[in-house]
C-alpha positions in Angstrom: 92.2 175.3 14.7 95.9 175.9 15.6 97.6 173.8 18.1 99.6 175.7 20.7 103.0 174.3 21.5 105.4 175.4 24.3 109.0 176.2 23.6 111.3 176.6 26.6 114.3 178.9 26.3 117.3 178.9 28.6 118.1 182.6 28.4 116.2 185.8 29.3 115.2 186.3 25.6 115.6 184.9 22.1 115.5 186.9 18.9 112.5 186.3 16.7 114.3 184.9 13.7 116.4 182.6 15.9 113.2 181.4 17.6 111.6 180.4 14.3 114.6 178.2 13.6 114.9 176.9 17.1 111.2 175.9 17.2 111.5 174.1 13.8 109.2 176.5 11.9 112.0 177.5 9.5 114.8 175.5 8.1 117.1 178.4 7.6 117.7 181.9 9.0 117.1 183.3 5.5 113.6 181.8 5.4 112.9 183.1 8.9 114.0 186.6 7.8 111.7 186.4 4.8 108.7 185.3 6.8 109.1 188.1 9.3 109.8 190.8 6.7 106.7 189.7 4.7 104.5 190.2 7.8 103.6 186.6 8.2 104.6 186.4 11.9 102.6 187.6 14.8 103.9 188.3 18.3 101.2 188.5 20.9 98.5 189.0 18.2 100.4 191.8 16.4 102.2 191.5 13.1 105.9 191.9 13.7 108.4 192.7 11.0 111.4 193.1 13.2 113.4 189.9 12.9 115.6 190.9 15.9 112.7 191.5 18.2 113.5 190.1 21.7 111.0 187.3 22.5 110.6 186.6 26.2 108.8 184.2 28.5 105.0 184.5 28.1 105.1 185.8 24.5 102.9 184.0 22.0 104.2 183.6 18.4 101.9 182.7 15.5 102.9 181.7 12.0 100.2 180.4 9.7 98.4 177.6 11.6 101.2 177.2 14.2 101.2 178.9 17.6 104.0 178.8 20.1 104.1 180.0 23.7 107.5 180.8 25.2 108.5 179.7 28.6 111.8 180.4 30.3 113.5 177.6 32.2 115.4 180.2 34.2 112.2 181.5 35.9 111.2 177.9 36.9 114.4 177.2 38.7 114.4 180.5 40.7 
């Protein structure tokens, strides 16, 4: 079973390919781009092939056996 981790972002959104690198799921932007284009990344349960998709607080990203939930630090400090 996949373990869900929380990734906190400091901005309103982060692009999907950047998130994959930021979260440590990909070493390079090129690898992140390939994963997304090959349909191996799900956003909120739906396959997403748009590497520039804006990921916001509350979104859930799945790659293989890894699951990440996004939280925004800006919403906590408001």
